[in-house]
C-alpha angles and dihedrals in degrees: 000000000000117000116254116246135208117245116192119203116229088253092052091050089051091046091053093047093046094048091048092049091046093052091046091053099041098039123359146312088247093057091046091051091048090051092049092050092045091053090052090047088054090051090053090049092051090053089058096040107023095166096051097092121090115258110253104241120168129165090226099055140015119220110177116219097002119135134180133220133180125239104243111246089014099061094165088066111084128198113211111201145159120215123208134169095284108022150025106232111208106206101175143351108208139168109246093237090064123094093266096187093052092049094046091052101038097098105007121300091220094067109147103181 
């Protein structure tokens, strides 16, 4: 059986870069690098345990199959992803204080690039 792989949407790539740059500017390069590594560790964990994340259920919107998982050590950062048979599709990486629903819907939450 082929190993699952992580596929980051363009928005998720941008989210990861923006969060890393924000942490570097507001705190330190060391913290930013730890965040970046922790996010990638989370991706690897999700490959091994794709169903571990909590289903994203919200009264305002319905997003079938989407789950969320925290970045260890940076628990306010949430990874929104959708697992399938071959991949873990990372849709967004957002800070919990953001308007999650608006960000998930801004360019189509079902992006599969």
